[in-house]
C-alpha positions, 0 to 999 in steps of 0.5 A: 366289943373288942375292949382289949383292942380298944383299951390298947388304942386309948393306951397308945394315944395316952403315951404317944402324942404322935399316934394321938395326932394321927387319930385326929388327922387320919383315923383310918391310917391310925386304926391299921393293925388294931383288933377292933370291930367295924363299929368301934372303927366307925366311932373312932373315925367319926370322933376324930379325937384331937385330945386324949380327953375327946377319945376318952369321952367319945369311947365312954359315951359309945360304951354306954350307948349314948352315941351310936354310929352307922357303919359308912358305906365304901367311900363315906364317912361314919355318920352319928345315927343318934345320941341318947 
């Protein structure tokens, strides 16, 4: 897990409202330039956070292993696999 990249993403969302709105509108575009894993990107894309609280909850649940997302095939959206 590339926590530095994920932490950078969360921090940017906390201080830049426009970036947080981009995460909700177009997560793939918002994630460009961040050093995060494919699994982290799939989690963010599936969560489509509309608020900082949404983002923090999704990241924390994923970090704990409560949310697991399948990596999408080309052209497919990320799909939640299960919750624990």
